[in-house]
C-alpha positions in Angstrom: -11.5 -5.1 -16.2 -13.7 -6.4 -13.1 -11.7 -5.5 -10.4 -9.7 -2.9 -12.1 -6.4 -2.0 -10.0 -6.6 -5.4 -7.8 -5.7 -7.4 -11.3 -2.4 -5.7 -11.2 0.4 -7.9 -9.8 2.3 -4.9 -8.2 -1.1 -4.1 -6.3 -1.3 -7.8 -5.5 2.3 -8.1 -4.0 2.1 -4.8 -2.5 -1.0 -6.3 -0.5 0.7 -9.5 0.4 3.4 -7.6 2.1 1.2 -4.9 3.8 -0.8 -7.9 5.3 2.6 -9.8 6.1 3.6 -6.5 7.8 0.6 -6.3 9.5 0.9 -9.8 11.2 4.6 -9.5 12.1 4.0 -6.1 13.9 1.5 -8.0 16.3 4.5 -9.3 18.2 6.1 -5.8 18.6 6.5 -4.5 22.2 3.5 -3.2 23.7 5.2 0.2 24.5 5.7 0.4 20.6 2.2 0.2 19.8 1.1 3.7 19.0 4.5 4.9 17.5 6.4 2.3 15.5 3.9 -0.2 14.9 1.4 2.1 13.7 3.6 4.2 11.7 4.7 0.6 9.9 1.2 -0.4 9.4 0.1 2.9 8.0 3.0 3.3 5.8 2.5 -0.3 4.4 -1.1 0.3 3.4 -0.5 3.7 1.9 1.8 1.9 -1.2 -1.6 -0.1 -2.0 -3.5 3.2 -1.7 -1.1 5.2 -4.1 -1.4 2.6 -6.5 -5.0 2.0 -6.5 -5.1 6.2 -7.0 -2.5 6.2 -9.7 -4.8 3.4 -11.6 -7.8 5.4 -11.4 -6.2 8.7 -12.9 -4.1 6.5 -15.7 -5.9 8.6 -18.5 -3.6 11.5 -17.3 -0.2 10.2 -17.9 1.8 12.5 -16.0 -0.4 12.3 -12.9 -0.2 8.5 -13.0 3.7 8.7 -13.4 3.9 10.9 -10.4 1.8 8.9 -8.3 3.7 5.7 -9.4 7.1 7.0 -9.1 6.8 9.0 -5.8 
């Protein structure tokens, strides 16, 4: 359990996808920089954050389930 949640396959996949989204969004039009681009980037990173938070709270099954499902 050296890295905890970072060893989870679902976290690794979510992180890889978030990085791909970041790279793709670099090519979005400049006028979308603060609206669409920012929103897409934040939402992709929030998936990783939710997985990490759920992992930390895994000793409480209801909390863990709620974080992962919602």
